[in-house]
C-alpha positions as CSV (number, residue, x, y, z in Angstrom):
1,X,56.9,-40.4,-2.8
2,X,55.9,-41.5,0.7
3,X,54.0,-38.3,1.2
4,X,51.9,-39.0,-2.0
5,X,51.2,-42.5,-0.7
6,X,50.0,-41.2,2.6
7,X,47.8,-38.7,0.9
8,X,46.3,-41.4,-1.3
9,X,45.7,-43.6,1.7
10,X,44.1,-40.8,3.6
11,X,41.7,-40.1,0.7
12,X,40.9,-43.8,0.4
13,X,40.1,-43.9,4.1
14,X,37.9,-40.8,3.8
15,X,35.9,-42.4,1.0
16,X,35.4,-45.6,3.0
17,X,34.2,-43.6,6.0
18,X,31.8,-41.6,3.8
19,X,30.4,-44.9,2.3
20,X,30.1,-46.5,5.8
21,X,28.3,-43.4,7.1
22,X,25.9,-43.7,4.2
23,X,25.2,-47.3,5.1
24,X,24.5,-46.6,8.8
25,X,20.8,-47.2,9.7
26,X,19.2,-45.8,12.8
27,X,16.1,-47.0,14.6
28,X,14.3,-43.9,13.4
29,X,15.0,-44.6,9.8
30,X,13.9,-48.3,10.3
31,X,10.7,-47.1,11.8
32,X,10.0,-44.7,9.0
33,X,10.7,-47.3,6.4
34,X,8.4,-49.9,7.9
35,X,5.7,-47.3,8.7
36,X,5.6,-46.0,5.1
37,X,5.6,-49.5,3.6
38,X,2.8,-50.5,6.0
39,X,0.6,-47.5,4.9
40,X,1.4,-48.2,1.2
41,X,0.4,-51.9,1.6
42,X,-2.9,-51.0,3.2
43,X,-3.6,-48.4,0.5
44,X,-2.6,-50.9,-2.3
45,X,-4.7,-53.7,-0.8
46,X,-7.8,-51.4,-0.6
47,X,-7.2,-50.3,-4.2
48,X,-6.7,-53.9,-5.4
49,X,-10.0,-55.0,-3.8
50,X,-12.0,-52.1,-5.3
51,X,-10.6,-52.1,-8.8
52,X,-9.0,-55.6,-9.3
53,X,-6.1,-53.9,-11.2
54,X,-3.2,-55.7,-9.5
55,X,-0.4,-54.3,-11.7
56,X,-1.2,-50.8,-10.6
57,X,-0.4,-51.5,-6.9
58,X,3.3,-51.2,-7.9
59,X,2.8,-47.5,-8.2
60,X,1.9,-47.4,-4.5
61,X,5.2,-49.0,-3.6
62,X,7.1,-46.8,-6.0
63,X,5.7,-43.7,-4.2
64,X,6.5,-45.4,-0.8
65,X,10.1,-45.8,-1.9
66,X,10.4,-42.2,-2.9
67,X,9.0,-41.1,0.5
68,X,11.4,-43.4,2.4
69,X,14.3,-41.9,0.5
70,X,13.1,-38.4,1.2
71,X,12.5,-38.9,4.9
72,X,15.6,-41.1,5.8
73,X,19.3,-40.8,5.6
74,X,21.7,-42.8,3.5
75,X,21.1,-45.5,0.8
76,X,20.2,-48.5,2.9
77,X,16.6,-47.5,3.9
78,X,15.6,-46.9,0.2
79,X,17.2,-50.1,-1.0
80,X,15.6,-52.1,1.8
81,X,12.2,-50.5,1.0
82,X,12.7,-51.6,-2.7
83,X,13.4,-55.2,-1.7
84,X,10.5,-55.3,0.8
85,X,8.2,-53.8,-1.8
86,X,9.1,-56.6,-4.3
87,X,8.4,-59.3,-1.7
88,X,5.2,-57.6,-0.6
89,X,3.8,-57.5,-4.2
90,X,4.8,-61.1,-4.8
91,X,3.4,-62.4,-1.5
92,X,0.2,-60.3,-1.1
93,X,-0.9,-59.4,-4.7
94,X,0.4,-62.3,-6.8
95,X,-1.1,-65.8,-7.1
96,X,-0.6,-68.0,-5.0
97,X,-1.4,-65.4,-2.4
98,X,0.5,-65.2,0.9
99,X,3.3,-67.3,-0.4
100,X,6.5,-66.3,-2.3
101,X,6.7,-67.6,-5.8
102,X,9.0,-66.0,-8.3
103,X,8.9,-68.9,-10.8
104,X,5.5,-68.2,-12.5
105,X,5.6,-67.5,-16.2
106,X,6.8,-64.0,-16.9
107,X,7.0,-63.0,-13.2
108,X,10.8,-63.3,-12.8
109,X,11.4,-60.7,-15.5
110,X,8.7,-58.4,-14.1
111,X,9.9,-58.5,-10.5
112,X,13.5,-58.2,-11.5
113,X,12.7,-55.1,-13.5
114,X,10.7,-53.7,-10.6
115,X,13.5,-54.4,-8.2
116,X,16.1,-52.7,-10.5
117,X,13.9,-49.7,-11.1
118,X,13.1,-49.4,-7.3
119,X,16.8,-49.6,-6.3
120,X,17.8,-47.1,-9.0
121,X,15.0,-44.8,-7.9
122,X,16.1,-45.1,-4.3
123,X,19.8,-44.4,-5.1
124,X,18.9,-41.5,-7.4
125,X,16.7,-39.9,-4.8
126,X,19.3,-40.4,-2.0
127,X,22.0,-39.0,-4.3
128,X,19.9,-35.9,-5.1
129,X,19.1,-35.3,-1.5
130,X,22.8,-35.6,-0.6
131,X,23.6,-33.1,-3.4
132,X,21.0,-30.7,-2.1
133,X,22.4,-31.0,1.4
134,X,25.9,-30.3,0.1
135,X,24.7,-27.3,-1.9
136,X,22.9,-25.9,1.1
137,X,26.1,-26.3,3.2
138,X,28.1,-24.6,0.4
139,X,25.7,-21.7,0.3
140,X,25.9,-21.4,4.0
141,X,29.7,-21.2,3.9
142,X,29.5,-18.6,1.1
143,X,27.1,-16.6,3.2
144,X,29.4,-16.8,6.2
145,X,32.4,-15.8,4.0
146,X,30.4,-12.8,2.7
147,X,29.4,-11.8,6.2
148,X,33.1,-12.0,7.3
149,X,34.1,-9.9,4.2
150,X,31.5,-7.2,5.1
151,X,32.6,-7.3,8.7
152,X,36.3,-6.8,7.6
153,X,35.3,-4.0,5.3
154,X,33.3,-2.3,8.1
155,X,36.2,-2.7,10.5
156,X,38.6,-1.1,7.9
157,X,36.1,1.7,7.4
158,X,35.7,2.3,11.1
159,X,39.5,2.5,11.5
160,X,39.7,5.0,8.6
161,X,36.8,7.2,9.7
162,X,37.9,7.3,13.4
163,X,41.4,8.4,12.6
164,X,40.6,11.9,11.3
165,X,38.3,13.1,14.1
166,X,40.5,11.6,16.8
167,X,43.6,13.2,15.4
168,X,41.7,16.5,15.3
169,X,40.6,16.1,18.9
170,X,44.1,15.2,20.1
171,X,45.7,18.0,18.2
172,X,43.3,20.7,19.3
173,X,43.4,19.6,23.0
174,X,47.2,19.4,22.9
175,X,47.4,22.9,21.4
176,X,45.1,24.3,24.0
177,X,47.0,22.7,26.9
178,X,50.5,23.6,25.7
179,X,49.7,27.1,24.6
180,X,46.9,28.2,26.9
181,X,48.6,31.3,28.1
182,X,49.6,32.5,24.6
183,X,46.1,31.8,23.0
184,X,43.5,34.6,22.8
185,X,39.9,33.9,23.9
186,X,38.7,33.6,20.3
187,X,41.4,31.1,19.5
188,X,40.5,29.1,22.5
189,X,36.9,29.1,21.6
190,X,37.8,28.0,18.1
191,X,39.8,25.0,19.4
192,X,37.0,24.0,21.7
193,X,34.5,24.3,18.9
194,X,36.6,22.0,16.7
195,X,36.9,19.5,19.6
196,X,33.1,19.6,20.1
197,X,32.4,19.1,16.3
198,X,34.6,16.1,16.1
199,X,33.3,14.6,19.3
200,X,29.7,15.2,18.1
201,X,30.5,13.4,14.8
202,X,32.1,10.5,16.7
203,X,29.0,10.1,18.8
204,X,26.8,10.2,15.8
205,X,28.9,7.5,14.1
206,X,28.7,5.3,17.1
207,X,24.9,5.6,17.2
208,X,24.8,4.7,13.5
209,X,27.0,1.7,14.0
210,X,24.9,0.4,16.9
211,X,21.8,0.8,14.7
212,X,23.2,-0.9,11.7
213,X,24.6,-3.7,13.8
214,X,21.3,-4.4,15.4
215,X,19.5,-4.4,12.0
216,X,22.1,-6.8,10.5
217,X,22.0,-9.2,13.4
218,X,18.2,-9.2,13.4
219,X,17.9,-7.7,16.9
220,X,16.2,-4.6,15.7
221,X,13.2,-4.4,13.4
222,X,12.2,-1.5,11.1
223,X,9.0,0.0,12.6
224,X,7.2,1.4,9.5
225,X,4.4,3.9,9.6
226,X,2.9,6.3,7.1
227,X,5.1,9.4,7.1
228,X,5.0,12.6,5.0
229,X,8.1,12.8,2.8
230,X,8.3,16.6,3.1
231,X,8.5,16.5,6.9
232,X,11.1,13.7,6.8
233,X,13.3,15.6,4.3
234,X,12.9,18.9,6.2
235,X,13.8,17.3,9.5
236,X,16.9,15.8,8.0
237,X,18.1,19.1,6.5
238,X,17.4,20.8,9.9
239,X,19.4,18.3,11.8
240,X,22.2,18.5,9.3
241,X,22.3,22.3,9.5
242,X,22.7,22.1,13.3
243,X,26.0,20.2,12.7
244,X,27.0,22.1,9.5
245,X,25.5,25.6,9.7
246,X,27.1,26.6,6.3
247,X,25.6,23.7,4.4
248,X,23.9,24.9,1.2
249,X,20.9,22.6,0.6
250,X,18.2,23.0,-2.0
251,X,15.0,20.9,-1.6
252,X,13.0,19.6,-4.6
253,X,9.5,18.2,-4.0
254,X,6.5,17.2,-6.1
255,X,3.4,19.4,-5.9
256,X,1.2,16.8,-4.2
257,X,1.4,15.6,-0.7
258,X,3.3,12.2,-0.4
259,X,3.1,9.7,2.4
260,X,4.9,6.4,2.3
261,X,5.5,3.6,4.9
262,X,8.9,4.1,6.6
263,X,10.8,4.4,9.8
264,X,11.2,8.2,9.8
265,X,14.2,8.4,12.1
266,X,16.2,5.8,10.1
267,X,15.4,7.4,6.7
268,X,16.3,10.8,8.1
269,X,19.7,9.3,9.1
270,X,20.1,8.0,5.5
271,X,19.4,11.5,4.1
272,X,21.7,13.1,6.6
273,X,24.5,10.7,5.7
274,X,24.1,11.3,2.0
275,X,23.8,15.1,2.4
276,X,26.8,15.2,4.7
277,X,28.9,13.3,2.2
278,X,27.8,15.6,-0.6
279,X,28.7,18.7,1.4
280,X,32.1,17.4,2.5
281,X,33.3,15.6,-0.6
282,X,31.8,17.4,-3.6
283,X,34.5,20.1,-3.6
284,X,32.0,22.7,-4.9
285,X,30.2,25.8,-3.6
286,X,27.1,25.1,-5.6
287,X,24.0,24.0,-3.5
288,X,23.4,20.3,-2.9
289,X,20.0,19.3,-4.3
290,X,17.8,16.9,-2.3
291,X,14.8,15.8,-4.2
292,X,12.1,13.1,-4.6
293,X,10.3,11.6,-7.5
294,X,7.2,9.3,-7.5
295,X,7.3,6.2,-9.7
296,X,4.7,3.6,-10.3
297,X,5.6,1.3,-7.4
298,X,8.3,3.3,-5.6
299,X,9.4,6.7,-4.4
300,X,13.0,7.7,-5.3
301,X,15.0,10.1,-3.1
302,X,18.0,11.8,-4.8
303,X,20.9,13.8,-3.4
304,X,22.8,15.6,-6.2
305,X,25.9,17.7,-6.0
306,X,27.8,19.8,-8.6
307,X,31.3,18.6,-7.6
308,X,34.1,16.4,-8.6
309,X,32.1,13.2,-9.0
310,X,33.1,9.7,-8.0
311,X,35.8,7.6,-9.6
312,X,34.2,4.9,-11.8
313,X,36.1,2.1,-10.1
314,X,34.6,3.1,-6.8
315,X,30.9,3.2,-7.8
316,X,30.4,-0.6,-7.5
317,X,32.0,-0.9,-4.1
318,X,31.1,2.4,-2.5
319,X,28.4,1.0,-0.3
320,X,30.3,-1.9,1.2
321,X,32.2,0.1,3.7
322,X,35.3,0.8,1.5
323,X,34.0,4.0,-0.2
324,X,37.0,6.3,0.4
325,X,37.8,8.5,-2.5
326,X,41.0,10.4,-3.0
327,X,39.5,13.8,-2.2
328,X,38.0,12.5,1.0
329,X,41.4,11.8,2.3
330,X,43.0,14.9,1.0
331,X,40.5,17.4,2.4
332,X,40.8,16.0,5.9
333,X,37.1,15.2,6.3
334,X,35.7,12.0,7.5
335,X,35.5,9.1,5.0
336,X,32.4,8.0,3.2
337,X,32.6,4.2,4.0
338,X,30.7,4.0,7.3
339,X,27.9,6.4,6.4
340,X,27.2,4.8,3.0
341,X,27.3,1.2,4.5
342,X,24.8,2.3,7.1
343,X,22.6,3.8,4.4
344,X,22.6,0.6,2.4
345,X,21.6,-1.5,5.5
346,X,18.7,0.8,6.4
347,X,17.3,1.1,2.8
348,X,17.6,-2.7,2.3
349,X,15.8,-3.3,5.6
350,X,13.0,-1.1,4.2
351,X,12.7,-3.3,1.0
352,X,14.3,-0.6,-1.2
353,X,17.5,-0.2,-3.3
354,X,20.3,2.3,-3.2
355,X,22.9,3.4,-5.7
356,X,25.2,6.1,-7.0
357,X,26.2,7.5,-10.4
358,X,27.9,10.5,-12.0
359,X,25.9,12.9,-14.0
360,X,28.6,14.9,-15.8
361,X,28.9,17.8,-13.3
362,X,29.1,15.8,-10.1
363,X,27.6,12.8,-8.3
364,X,24.1,11.7,-7.5
365,X,23.2,9.3,-4.8
366,X,19.7,7.8,-4.9
367,X,17.6,5.3,-3.0
368,X,14.1,3.9,-3.5
369,X,11.3,3.0,-1.0
370,X,8.1,1.1,-1.9
371,X,5.2,3.4,-2.4
372,X,1.5,3.1,-1.7
373,X,-0.6,1.9,-4.6
374,X,-2.5,5.1,-4.6
375,X,0.5,7.3,-5.4
376,X,0.8,8.5,-9.0
377,X,3.8,9.5,-11.0
378,X,4.4,13.3,-11.2
379,X,7.1,15.8,-12.0
380,X,9.1,17.5,-9.4
381,X,8.7,21.2,-8.4
382,X,11.1,23.4,-6.6
383,X,10.1,24.6,-3.1
């Protein structure tokens, strides 16, 4: 019972503090209020002398009240502007001029209505501004929470993806050191080769992580230039085959020459990551197809395998750093999370989109990049 009373008292004190904070007036707010009313009075006076339509000067003060509420904090400046506006109209624009007189026939009702409307306008505008501020703060908190969630997913993916190559390096090096005298030269070379492959993959992953971190934090920009799609795809396949000599890749390209604005090195990394995932995780000896199609406003890159596909429940979250499938763990290869998260960051920085789907006999990853207006849709041809 005492705890409930304490909580109720605490809430009451919080409300009082909030209202007191809303009633606090600074010298800046006072200066803005007086300055806006002064300008409104000069404009209304000139208008009244030119048109002799005294009743319309009220609109100048209504606009002034809205500006005061928009440019100041709390309720007090707007309410004060409303009261001062009523006195200004009565004193400057109402007979007898330069004297206050609220007792003329019909004027008390007119000025009372004006005061009520002005105060309500002030309070409504201040309340809307307060709501907008609270909404902006809420969106900021949601964005921070989303950033923390992505950071946590990336950390989990890093932990997962580092475990397999590090385990391989430790196991191969321990076997070499413990059985050096019993191992034949081909066996030693094989162990060293495995250590080199895993170390090379770790280095590549660290470089990818540095790139994606710089892009996400805004410390690295995407330097776009017109690049031929055929050369970018060929270079990506060439770099992949240096790491995976047995990779079976089939390239599909349109007949015409395509050039689109991109950062060639980053897009090559996207293609390498997608092709590497397809080679490692498809579970098929069929070639992996890497193709491109031209749309009206975009160019679509596609990496298609003839493997086991992707579980449906993984498709929506596969690019957020948690894209580990059952077969990726079972076959002992590196996970899919880091590479696909990096792909999404790079493609998004280019103004494109990325996605994945199953096509009945495997999986297809695709991403789009904005195309030049001169490009025209066409069918793909095998090269």
